[in-house]
Steps between C-alpha positions, in 0.01 A plus 500: 500500500792740459342788309821590336651359195766243604843661477630261229399703199577330161799618316281596204290735701809644674667569161178661375510733799870567515593517128355843423661632819851359482553609136570856595766759418680477836563127460639540153715799569631461857628141454346403836230254574163632628487499877241299686363218293171322508317366805167347584367851470697579188337843464672613813824482312592830343641343181524831326776613734869463434567528865298491823216254541337271740646403828376230730345636815307401810244707694771676700511744207276800554205513258524850364761766434773246556821540308686166469874486532511423124305810396599753764751667267221640290248557778203317340238313703471126498184297488438197727299190390422274798562127505255218546238334273795351308683826452843603621524831672653753253615859507509683165735790472369810329846550342405228256302750293779750430508414135393814325250314274123468478357282776280326234665264247314320223625172340397246235609133495469222249546143613550196273477161674409138509256331741523120506165433670249778446206312654702390813413147412613185676529331163327188633256306283149628526605853597566811298795430266837669566548774239789739452495833326707796396385823667524872432435760763483874468468722810527864601587636844505827688729531800488774765763572759431806705609648840432851609483635855316241707371281216651206304334314217636210285250347253482305182205430270557257216250359254519296182406174331653159428429308180526125484573392144365145542203566726173459305265681743573802716842536322547849638509552878524839668778549756559782743641604834454789751756537778519789742695606808393825664615671824404819660628647831224705664728592786813385668280244679222409260572313180291346222604227259306330213609201303308350202575209272247403230513299177295338226645145450435240227663217691557410870763707688639282775641800692150611586341361815128401445537519130419186284748230440277271298526512119230641273358732758504771225609864526464676833563835670674499838540808723667524836525834696617616840455841668694570816468795741786515754540709810811544703375547860844510665857438374447134598133431428301512179176367359404411149143469377452300185211473243519245219262467207562200269306344220510227226270491200486235230409558138357149442157426630606143613756650738304793636400316819855579594450880479551673836540823678694511828512772763787488757548721808811485724665674787874467582657607822881558464760541775864575433700269731840600345614742224480204253218294652129585514251255652149480345151384617274460198120467520315438169135443396395388155163461327466336155198485272474265200249485212432155643396593859587149625866611498443821708711517815648716775848463645685643804879495540694550822875536415817604668837567333779745431657726245884486509777694331769235544764717326498776242449244219284240670151541646202282563149480638318207681135444606381179670177406666160349427212558259135424598250457214125474503318385188141609421411186316241309693651201674864613443707483811732779614869449453822614663847507337852613595598805303851630417664741262864587474707702256879542491665752271872532428653775277819329436649738241416831341178460299466132610249342732420156632166447673356184663132476596293241687135479596271235648114525551156483361445571128192526281412189289220635275306178567231489769588132580873562544713655768863598445801547727810615317873535569678728256868581469687706232842627422555811291833618364547830321867526394657801329777324297621823353351855447326375191432128580249383761409144596182391679411163648186405682427149644175432672358187668161455663355187676121485528327270749148450369200360698176405326209562736240267342718194519756588769777407250833679504729572199789724425664683211836662439546824305838585356599808305835602353543843342830619359607782275800686372469865390737720306463877485618619165456867563266742683215414269544134404527168707489130403425213733468119476262326744427138596198400703391157622184404700455152622216340709546163659158369635394162625178476288467404136554783261603749773865514408648699224802706400535806279817666355520839336792666323493862385712778361390857581595830342408807703517862382466790734372839379 
């Protein structure tokens, strides 16, 4: 039930977000790699900058008007994004925007690729045959990176379409993403943050909790958002009030019983035990409504944990506790599950990041007769090879324990995703990248297992 997109974002999506930002004049003229790199909240990374950027931080950093050690030489404010809900705490330096260029950048990309299993078929006799196809995708994007006074905004809107050469029906599928990170300092004590990740998908994305893993679910729209209002009561004690609004909507009528809207409310109490260690008590309440009302439920979480800045390069966040779920379906029994989320981030070199994420708890099944508990783990590496060459690798694994209510039977499935890419920035306008993506499902029922490989070459032009 984590409302946020799981931190292992696919390499293809990361390249789509980062490409128009990295191919900038500073990178090609200064001979230095862009500072920062990508993270689970990749929009927090000021990729337009040739210096400055994001630094790991815990809640001992004041919310507003703070000047980090990194940015104090230019006297610009920094913007704090709290940890929890699968995010690392981050502080964004305002110096990242000292680029002398428009805060809005437009780009156009063309991708030529091959998909070896366009229907996500198991290939077994009696099921949909396994079919491969060449693909062509065209997309446009608008990127915004803005900081002025007390306000910071990083956002990207991309939209386009993908054409499957050997798909006889619905050969064109729309694709699009909207990602946003916003911060505003009302006062030195009061601070507001908004995060939003949304996308239109034509195949399962295993990095999304609660999203479909089964093949042939059809196109779907998934949106996850968090809004945080933080107040620093004393130098040692702070609170953070969170509102989350999430939804998933399927295009195909056969899958629309899995449509849902989720409302999440949370309160965090934070106490600084040491300059680099903040203890956290998290209380959360969630309510979810489906098109099929038999899936409606409410959930309460009681969690304890910590945000730690282990050293200037290494930081992490941990929450552990229990989740209590009540189903509205008549005859369905309440359920309790352990819950845990942990993220560790390591900026091991200039422009390079390694992030490891873990999560265990309830997830949505989309079937009134099924109940899911899922463990997810992912490793993301964003490595700046040179000022012009960037390498991305994401590896995700999820284990789902499934209980069928009508029979009492249990089953499981394993979700595996590998996303890798290599990008070369030719000049301030043009970049080329090669991407490989693999999705694999291993299930213990007939026809439930499949694998899918995609290879693609993308050319991106920035205006």
